N, C-alpha and C positions, 0 to 999 in steps of 0.2 A: 297478165299484169305485166308492164314494162319496169325495167328497173327504176327509174326516176320516180315513179307512182309509187313502187314498193319503198323506196328510201324515207319519202314524204310521210307514208302511212306508219313508218316504222318512229320516225322522228317524234311524230304526234302521239305515239303511244298506240295506237290502232291496230298495229300488228306486232306480234310475237317477234324475237330476234330470228328464230328459225324460218320465219315465214317472208323474208326481205328477197328470196330468190325470185325467179319467173314464174313459178307456180306455187300456190297456196293449197296444202292438202287439206282435206273434210276434216283432220283431226288438228286443227291448227290451235286448239286451246279456245277458239271463240265458242262461245255459247249463247243461244237465244233464251233470254228470260220469259217466262210465263207473265202475262199482263197482270194476274192477279198477285206477282210477288214484287210488281214495281210500286215503289212509295206513293201513297194517296196524292192524287193531283200531277203526278210527274208527266204522265201521258197526256194531259188536257192541253188542246191548241191554245195558243196564245192569240187573243184577237188583234187582227191587222190593224195598223194604223190607219185611221181615216175610215173606221168602219162606222156602224150606225151608233148613235147615242147610248141605246140601252145596253149593246155589247161591251163598247167603251167604259161603260161604268161600272161594271162588275170587278169588283176587288179581286185581285189576283193572290195566289199563295196559299198559306197556311191558312184553314178556317178559323175564326174569331168569335168570339162572343162577346157584344159590346154592353158596357155600363158606363156609369157616370164618374167624372172625376172633376168636382168643382164646377158643376153644370156643363161640362164638355162631354162628348163620346170619347172613350177610349177602348180599344179592343184587347181582349186577353185571349192568348192562344188557346185553342182546343186541341187536343190528342184524339183524333179520330179512331173510334173502337172498330170501324169497318172501313172497307176501302170501297164501299157502295155509296156513292153521291147522295141517294134517297136516304140511305140511315145515317149519314153524316150530318145532313139537314135536320133530321127528326132530333139527332143527339143536339145540334147546336140550338135549336128552338128549345128544347126542353131544358138544357143547362141555362138558357136565358131565362126561362119561364120560373126556373128553380131561385134565381138571383145569385149574387155573388157569394161566392164559397168563403170560408175562414180566410184563406190567402189573400183573396181579394179583397175584404173586408178590411184586413190589416193594413193593406195600401191606401184604405180610405175610400174605396171605391162603392157606389151605390146603384140603386136602379131608381127608374121612374115609373116602373110597371107596378100599380097598385096590387096586394096580394089577391084580391078577389078573381084578379083578370087571369084568364088562361089561353094559352097558344096552341093552336092545332094545325099542324100542316094538312090541307084538304088534299091538293093536286099541285103537278108540277108538269106545265105543258111548254114546249118550245122555250125553255129557260125562265118562264114567269111562273111563280110560285104564287099560289092562293093559302093566305094564312086566316084561319078562323079566330076571331076574340069573343072569348066565352066569359061569363061572370060580369060584374059590374066595374064599370070605371069612372063612377059619380065623383064629383068634387075636385078633379085634376084642372088645375089652370091650363091655360092655351100653351104656355110654354112647358108644362110638364107632359102634356099630351103630344106635342111636337118633339120632345125629348125621348119619350116612350115609342113613338113611331120610329124615329130615327135609330135607336136599340135593334128593333125589330128589322127594319130594312138592312140596316149595315150588316146584322150578323146574318141573315139570311144570303145575302148576296156575296159574302165573303166564301161562301162554298161553292166550288167548281161547278159549274152548268147552270146555276142561278143568276139571272142578268135583272131581275125586277120582281117586285112584289106587290100583289092585290091582298088588301084587307078585306076581311068580310065579316059578317054578323049573321048567324044562323045559315050560313052558304050564300049570302046575298052581298055583292061588293058594296064597299062603303065610300065614302069621301074620307080622304085622310089628308094632313097637312104635310107640307115640305117645309125644309129647315127656314125658310122666313116666316111660317105659319099659315101660308096660303093654301086653302082647299083646293084638292083636284080629284077627278076620277079617274085619272090615267094611271097606269103602273108605275110604282114608285122606284126610281135607281138610287144608288151609293151616292152619284153626285147631288143628289137633291139635298143632301145632309151634309156637305162638304164645310160649310161655314160653322157647323155644329161640332166638328171633330177637332179633337187636340192634335195639334202638329207635333210630328215627332221631333224629338231633341236631338 
């Protein structure tokens, strides 16, 4: 390493002061951190600009569970109990299935998912998760149905590695509405529900 490079690294805080000479010893104080000790999501690749629509629609950052605030979807941060993305996905979907906790209810948050409906993660393949809907969801208006689907899709795609959602009944894919209520067979992505999300203040 030449002196100019060493000085740049020293100024940037990437080298300890004692390592600014021409050589850097193996005991310079730098230490490799095992992947399992890195905070959740920090090592995930950021989608490149201009990528395909499915990848670009994934919601980056901390996983969230989406509920309703005055008929708009709002995310509540989830504290992952695991660093395993599949375990985090299961946790997020389970929290959505359980509905708003006391703190979220105190904020006035509700859910469009009816109590008899259950959610089960069946599979995750190439960034597409299949979520099975169990129980009954009769009596929902078109708007409630769309909001409920939006809650599921936005919650699932907030988890690292999940780009899209396929909804199923008894393991068979079903049609589902996007944000404007139109039905589709294709995998659903976060951007399908942008018009239903509360804008950050």
